[in-house]
N, C-alpha and C positions, 0 to 999 in steps of 0.2 A: 673307549676301551675302560676309562674308569668306572663305570657300571659293571662290566664284566669284572674286571679286577675284584672289586667289593664284593659282589655275588660268590667269588672263588674263594675268596677271604673267609668270609662267614662260613662256607661250606667247610672249609678247612679247620676252621676253629671249633665247629660243631663238631666235625668227625673225631678230632683229636680229645674232645674233652667228653666222646661217648668213649675213648680207649682210657682216658686218664681217670674216669670216676672209679672202676673197678681196681684199677692199681693203685689208688691213693687209700682204698678200703683196705687192699692187701698191705700195704705198705704201715698204715698206722696201726692195725690188726697187729702185726707182727712185730712193731715196735713197742706197742702197748704190753704183749705176750713177754717179750723179751725182758725190758725193764722190770716188770713185776716179777719176773723172776729172779730179778738181783743180777742179770748179766750187764758186765761194761760194754762200752764200745769197742773195746778191743776183742773180747770174748766174741761178741757180735760178728765181727769181721773175721775171726778164726773160724766161726763155724760156717760161714758162706763163702769162704775164700775157696778158690777152684769149684765154684758151682756153675755149671752151665745153666740149671735152671733160674737161679736167682739171678746169674749174668743176663740172661735174656729179659727176665723181669724187668731188672731196672735199665737196659738198654732200651726195651720200648717204653719204658716211663720217661727217659733221657728224649727219645725222639720225639714223644707227643708234648711233652714241655716245651719244647725247640720249635714246635708248631705253633701251640696255644698261647704262650705267655707274649711271644712278640707281636702277636696280630691284636690281641687283648690291650697291650701297654700302646701299641699305633692306634688304635681304636680311641684310647683315654685320652693320650695327647691331642690327636685332632680334633676331639670336643672340647676339651679344655684350655686350651693353647692357639695360639695363630698360627704354628710349626703344622705346615702341609705341604705335600707337593713329594718331589722324589728323593730329596735331602731325608725326609721322614721315612720314606719307604727303606732308603738305604741305611739309616740308623739302625730299623727293625731288623733288616739281614744281618746286620753285624751284631745286634743282639742276640739274634738266633743262632751267631756262629761261636759267639761265647758261651752260649748254652750248652752248645754241641761238644765245644772244647773240653769245658769243665765237666760236663756230664762224662764223656767218654773217659776222661781220666779218672775220675769216681768209679765208674763200672769197670775201670781196668784193674784198679784195686781187688775187685772180686775173682777176676780169671788169673 
C-alpha cells in the first residue's frame, strides 16, 4: 500500500504544481502591477472585494497550495529526519487543514 500511496502523492503534487504555476504568475504580475501603480493593500482589497473572478482564482490557489505544500513538506521531513510513518502522514494532513482554514478565511475577505 505504501508504494501506491507514494505514487498517488507524486501525481497529486505534480498536478497541483500544474495548477499553481499559472496562478503564481498571475498573482505576481498583479501584485507588481498594483504596487508599481502606487496602490496600498487596502486599495487592492477594495478593488478585488466582491469579485467572483478573484475569489475563484484565489480559491483555486488555496486548494492547489493545500495539496502541494503538505506533500512537499512531508517528503522533505521523511528524507531529512528519522520521522516516518502514520504520525508524519497525520501531521501533513493537519498542515493541509491549516492551509485550507487560513486560505478560506483570506479568500472570504474578497467575497
